C-alpha positions in Angstrom: -1.4 35.4 15.0 -3.8 33.0 13.4 -5.4 35.9 11.5 -2.1 37.0 10.2 -1.3 33.4 9.1 -4.7 33.3 7.3 -3.9 36.6 5.5 -0.6 35.2 4.3 -2.3 32.1 3.1 -4.9 34.1 1.2 -2.2 36.2 -0.3 -0.4 33.1 -1.6 -3.7 31.8 -3.1 -4.3 35.2 -4.8 -0.9 35.0 -6.3 -1.5 31.5 -7.5 -4.8 32.4 -9.1 -3.0 35.2 -11.1 -0.4 32.9 -12.7 -0.9 30.2 -15.3 -2.4 27.3 -13.5 -0.7 24.7 -15.7 2.7 26.2 -14.8 1.8 26.2 -11.1 0.7 22.5 -11.2 3.8 21.6 -13.1 6.0 23.3 -10.5 4.2 21.3 -7.8 4.8 18.1 -9.7 8.5 18.9 -10.0 8.8 19.5 -6.2 6.8 16.3 -5.4 9.0 14.2 -7.8 12.2 15.5 -6.1 10.7 14.7 -2.7 9.7 11.2 -3.9 13.3 10.4 -4.6 14.2 10.9 -1.0 11.3 9.1 0.8 12.2 5.4 0.0 15.6 5.9 1.7 14.1 7.2 4.9 14.3 4.8 7.8 11.0 3.3 8.9 11.5 4.9 12.3 11.8 8.3 10.6 8.5 7.8 8.8 6.8 6.7 12.0 8.3 9.7 13.9 7.1 12.2 11.2 3.5 10.8 11.5 3.7 11.3 15.3 4.9 14.8 14.8 2.0 15.6 12.5 -0.4 14.1 15.0 1.0 16.4 17.7 0.7 19.4 15.4 -2.9 18.6 14.6 -3.6 18.3 18.3 -1.9 21.6 19.0 -3.7 23.4 16.1 -7.1 21.7 16.9 -8.9 25.0 17.6 -7.5 26.7 14.5 -8.6 23.7 12.3 -12.2 23.7 13.8 -12.4 27.5 13.3 -11.3 27.1 9.7 -14.0 24.4 9.2 -16.6 26.8 10.7 -15.8 29.3 7.9 -16.2 26.6 5.3 -19.5 25.5 6.8 -20.9 29.0 7.0 -20.0 29.6 3.3 -21.5 26.2 2.4 -24.8 27.0 4.1 -24.9 30.4 2.3 -24.5 28.5 -1.0 -27.2 26.0 0.1 -25.1 23.0 -0.8 -26.8 19.5 -0.6 -27.1 18.1 2.9 -25.0 14.9 2.1 -22.1 17.2 1.1 -22.7 19.4 4.1 -22.6 16.4 6.4 -19.3 15.3 4.9 -17.8 18.7 5.4 -18.3 18.9 9.1 -15.1 18.6 11.2 -15.7 18.9 14.9 -13.5 18.1 17.9 -14.2 14.4 17.7 -13.4 14.5 14.0 -10.0 16.0 14.6 -9.5 13.3 17.3 -10.3 10.6 14.7 -7.7 12.1 12.3 -5.1 12.0 15.1 -6.0 8.4 16.0 -5.8 7.4 12.3 -2.3 8.9 12.0 -1.2 7.0 15.0 -2.6 3.8 13.7 -1.0 4.3 10.3 2.3 5.0 12.1 2.0 1.7 14.0 1.4 -0.4 10.9 4.2 -2.6 9.6 6.4 -0.6 7.2 5.9 -2.0 3.6 8.8 -0.4 1.9 11.8 -2.6 1.1 10.0 -5.8 2.0 11.5 -8.7 0.0 9.4 -11.8 -0.9 9.1 -14.7 -3.2 12.9 -15.3 -3.4 13.9 -18.4 -5.3 17.2 -19.8 -6.6 17.4 -20.3 -10.3 19.4 -23.1 -12.0 22.0 -20.4 -13.0 22.6 -19.8 -9.3 21.1 -16.4 -9.1 18.4 -15.7 -6.6 15.3 -13.8 -7.9 12.8 -12.0 -5.6 10.4 -9.1 -5.4 10.9 -5.9 -3.4 7.9 -3.8 -2.4 8.4 -0.2 -3.5 6.4 3.1 -3.6 4.5 4.1 -6.6 6.3 7.5 -6.6 4.0 10.6 -6.8 0.3 10.1 -6.0 -2.1 12.9 -6.8 -5.5 12.8 -5.0 -8.5 14.9 -6.1 -11.3 14.9 -3.6 -14.4 16.8 -2.5 -16.0 17.8 0.8 -14.3 15.6 3.4 -11.4 17.5 4.9 -10.3 14.4 6.8 -9.2 13.0 3.5 -6.3 15.5 3.6 -4.9 13.6 6.6 -5.8 10.1 5.5 -4.2 10.6 2.1 -1.1 12.3 3.4 -0.5 9.7 6.1 -1.0 6.7 3.8 1.1 8.1 1.0 3.9 9.1 3.3 4.0 5.8 5.2 4.2 3.9 1.9 7.1 6.1 0.7 5.1 8.2 -1.8 5.0 12.0 -2.2 1.5 13.3 -2.7 -0.2 16.3 -4.3 -3.6 17.0 -2.7 -6.4 18.9 -4.4 -9.4 19.3 -2.1 -12.8 20.8 -3.0 -13.3 24.5 -2.9 -16.0 24.0 -0.3 -13.4 22.8 2.2 -10.5 25.1 1.2 -10.0 26.8 4.7 -10.2 23.4 6.5 -7.7 21.8 4.1 -5.3 24.7 4.3 -5.3 24.5 8.1 -4.7 20.8 8.1 -2.0 21.0 5.4 -0.2 23.6 7.5 -0.2 21.1 10.4 1.2 18.4 8.1 4.0 20.7 6.8 5.0 21.7 10.3 5.0 18.1 11.5 7.2 17.0 8.6 9.6 19.9 9.4 9.6 18.9 13.1 10.9 15.4 12.0 13.5 17.0 9.6 11.7 15.6 6.6 11.3 17.4 3.3 7.8 19.1 3.5 7.4 18.8 -0.2 6.5 15.2 0.5 2.9 16.5 1.0 1.8 19.4 -1.2 -1.6 21.0 -1.3 -2.9 22.7 -4.4 -3.8 26.1 -3.2 -5.8 27.3 -6.2 -9.6 26.7 -6.6 -9.3 27.0 -10.4 -10.9 23.9 -11.9 -8.2 23.9 -14.5 -5.9 22.6 -11.8 -7.8 19.3 -11.9 -7.3 18.8 -15.6 -3.6 19.9 -15.3 -3.0 17.2 -12.6 -4.7 14.6 -14.7 -2.3 15.2 -17.6 0.9 15.6 -15.5 2.2 12.1 -16.4 5.8 13.5 -16.5 5.7 13.8 -12.7 2.6 12.0 -11.4 2.5 8.2 -11.3 -1.1 7.6 -10.3 -4.2 9.7 -9.8 -6.9 8.9 -7.3 -10.2 10.9 -7.6 -12.6 10.9 -4.7 -15.9 12.7 -5.2 -19.1 12.7 -7.3 -19.6 10.4 -10.2 -19.4 13.2 -12.8 -16.0 14.3 -11.4 -14.6 10.8 -11.5 -16.0 10.0 -14.9 -14.5 13.2 -16.3 -11.1 12.6 -14.8 -11.0 9.0 -15.9 -12.0 10.1 -19.5 -9.5 12.9 -19.8 -6.5 11.7 -17.7 -3.2 10.6 -19.3 -2.1 9.6 -15.8 -3.2 6.1 -14.5 -6.3 6.4 -12.4 -7.5 4.3 -9.4 -11.1 5.1 -9.3 -14.2 4.6 -7.3 -17.5 5.5 -9.0 -20.7 4.9 -7.1 -21.4 3.2 -3.8 -24.6 1.4 -4.8 -24.5 -1.3 -2.2 -27.0 -4.1 -1.4 -28.1 -6.4 1.4 -29.8 -9.6 0.3 -31.9 -11.4 2.9 -32.1 -15.2 2.2 -35.1 -17.3 3.2 -33.2 -19.0 6.1 -31.9 -15.7 7.5 -32.3 -15.2 11.3 -35.1 -12.5 11.5 -33.4 -10.5 14.3 -30.0 -10.5 12.5 -31.7 -9.6 9.2 -33.4 -6.6 10.8 -30.2 -5.4 12.6 -28.0 -5.7 9.6 -30.4 -4.1 7.2 -31.0 -1.1 9.5 -27.4 -0.7 10.4 -26.2 -1.0 6.8 -28.4 1.9 5.9 -28.4 4.1 8.9 -25.1 3.8 10.9 -24.0 6.7 8.7 -26.1 7.9 5.7 -23.7 10.0 3.5 -21.1 7.3 3.0 -20.3 5.1 0.0 -20.7 1.8 2.0 -24.3 2.5 3.1 -26.8 0.3 1.2 -29.1 1.9 -1.3 -31.2 -1.2 -2.1 -32.5 -3.9 0.1 -33.2 -7.2 -1.6 -35.3 -9.7 0.2 -36.2 -13.2 -1.0 -39.8 -13.9 -1.6 -39.6 -16.8 0.8 -38.4 -14.4 3.5 -40.8 -11.6 2.7 -42.6 -12.0 6.0 -39.6 -10.3 7.6 -40.1 -7.1 5.5 -42.7 -5.3 7.6 -40.6 -5.4 10.8 -37.5 -4.3 8.8 -39.5 -1.5 7.2 -40.7 -0.4 10.6 -37.1 -0.3 11.9 -36.1 1.8 9.0 -39.0 4.1 9.2 -38.3 4.6 12.9 -34.9 6.0 11.9 -36.4 8.4 9.4 -35.7 6.4 6.2 -38.1 6.9 3.3 -38.8 3.6 1.5 -39.6 3.0 -2.2 -40.2 -0.4 -3.6 -41.4 -2.8 -6.2 -45.1 -3.9 -6.4 -44.6 -6.9 -4.2 -42.7 -4.9 -1.5 -45.5 -2.3 -1.5 -48.1 -5.0 -1.0 -46.4 -5.9 2.2 -45.7 -2.4 3.5 -48.5 0.1 3.2 -46.5 3.3 3.6 -43.9 2.5 1.0 -43.6 4.6 -2.2 -43.3 3.3 -5.7 -39.8 2.6 -7.0 -38.9 3.6 -10.6 -36.2 2.0 -12.7 -33.9 4.9 -11.9 -34.2 4.0 -8.1 -32.3 0.8 -8.6 -29.3 2.8 -10.0 -29.5 5.6 -7.5 -26.8 6.4 -4.8 -29.0 8.4 -2.4 -26.4 9.2 0.2 -29.3 10.1 2.4 -32.5 8.9 4.1 -34.0 6.9 1.3 -33.8 3.2 0.4 -35.1 1.1 -2.4 -36.6 -2.3 -1.7 -37.1 -5.3 -4.0 -38.6 -8.7 -3.5 -36.6 -11.3 -5.5 -37.2 -15.0 -6.4 -34.1 -16.7 -5.1 -30.4 -15.9 -4.7 -29.7 -16.0 -8.4 -32.2 -13.3 -9.0 -30.6 -11.2 -6.2 -27.2 -11.6 -7.8 -28.6 -10.7 -11.2 -30.0 -7.5 -9.7 -26.7 -6.7 -8.1 -24.7 -7.2 -11.3 -27.3 -5.2 -13.4 -27.6 -2.2 -11.1 -24.8 -2.3 -8.5 -21.4 -0.5 -8.7 -19.2 -3.4 -7.6 -18.5 -1.7 -4.3 -19.9 -3.7 -1.3 -22.7 -6.3 -1.2 -23.9 -8.6 1.6 -26.0 -11.7 2.2 -27.8 -12.6 5.4 -28.1 -16.4 5.7 -27.5 -19.4 8.0 -26.7 -21.7 5.0 -22.9 -22.2 4.7 -23.1 -23.4 1.1 -25.3 -20.5 0.1 -22.9 -18.0 1.7 -19.9 -19.5 -0.1 -21.8 -19.4 -3.4 -22.7 -15.7 -2.8 -19.0 -14.9 -2.1 -17.9 -16.7 -5.3 -20.5 -15.2 -7.6 -20.9 -11.6 -6.6 -18.3 -9.6 -8.5 -17.8 -6.7 -6.1 -14.7 -5.3 -4.3 -16.1 -6.4 -0.9 -18.5 -9.2 -0.4 -19.9 -9.9 3.1 -21.8 -12.6 4.9 -23.9 -11.8 7.9 -22.3 -8.3 8.5 -23.2 -4.7 7.9 -21.9 -3.1 4.8 -20.8 -0.2 6.9 -17.8 -2.3 7.8 -16.4 -1.8 4.3 -13.8 0.7 5.5 -10.1 0.9 5.7 -10.2 1.6 9.5 -12.4 -1.5 10.1 -10.3 -3.7 7.8 -7.1 -2.9 9.9 -5.6 -0.6 7.3 -5.5 2.3 9.7 -7.0 4.6 7.1 -7.9 4.5 3.5 -7.3 6.7 0.6 -10.4 5.5 -1.1 -12.4 2.4 -2.1 -11.5 1.2 -5.5 -14.0 -0.5 -7.7 -11.3 -1.2 -10.3 -9.9 -4.7 -10.7 -6.3 -3.9 -11.7 -3.7 -3.1 -9.1 -5.9 -2.1 -6.2 -9.4 -3.1 -5.3 -11.6 -2.3 -2.3 -10.2 -0.1 0.5 -6.9 1.3 -0.7 -4.4 1.3 2.2 -0.6 1.0 2.3 -0.3 -2.1 0.0 -2.5 -0.4 -2.6 -0.1 2.5 -2.8 2.9 0.3 -3.5 4.2 -1.8 -6.4 7.1 -4.2 -6.7 10.3 -4.6 -8.6 12.4 -7.7 -9.3 15.7 -8.0 -7.5 18.4 -10.4 -8.5 21.2 -11.5 -6.2 24.2 -13.2 -7.6 27.8 -14.0 -6.8 29.4 -13.4 -10.2 27.1 -15.4 -12.5 27.2 -14.5 -16.3 24.8 -15.8 -18.8 25.6 -18.1 -21.7 22.9 -18.7 -24.3 
């Protein structure tokens, strides 16, 4: 039966690839727009029920999803794709379990839609407030990670948005299996399945068509490599919430506790390598440089290759030489750049010169220094005495995230439910008319 379903899916995709991609994307946009008109009126209980039904379908179809992922992995290995991308593609039993848990957490979050705030009475007698509302139709373009299909769908649906999902070709079988579970779960809850639509063509023109579909798409969120995001941001006529690089730093101040500095530096790099919140550069104060050999030993023990400045290499014999390009590099793998700096201001200057405004941390026991770092570092997430790997929607209590925005307008940092909503003014009167 699964094989027959796969054959029907492939047949649909073949048909899609034979028609004009722009017309196909436009048709998806029309369907999503119609669905988006229905979603804000759904009861909060209905949205929560639908997410539970989707979770149940994912659980029931677990074997089929893992089998589809195995096909994607086999094809990716044949194509010899880069290891960081391969790592992101893997979806095992535990990964499906995490998707299910994420759905349940999103379902349990307070419903944001229709929330009224900032109500005030004006001299005319009218009361003016703000109501939280969905953005409308959200398009998400992403690569490699099939779990994004569930994260994006659940957050968009919970926040009252319809979504159009365009995953990478390397995960197409995984994404189709997951999307099928979502469709069935929505139908189980008697909700319009067009609330979540998957782009079923691998034609790259679909990305450009989505980016220009401003008639039906209200916001576009790209997740993937820097070149993809830059191209979409450059060509889009739809507003874009973007996340470019994850060039994150840990700065170790002179007064840092050595054990804490070691643990945070190692965890910030190695807890998971191929993630945007892993550090790519370690900055250590010259007055704390005696800590570097033990930190380097801890990193080497976990297979991390170190490259550094001249002063770093003088302290650690088996460290390679860093080039200017290394300070700007998002390795997404087992390599880390190290630099000795003269004071916190020099560290902050380095972060602003080479960082990507994603996540940066300081290790210090000085309260005033910590506050200064928080105030001066212009990143989406700034941390004190904690691993950068915590920069994550799940850890921040968002249940899941649709991405980590390095923009400053509308949404910044992990984008959860609130980042997928806007507000409108509401006015409550009892017959007032205006006289100028």
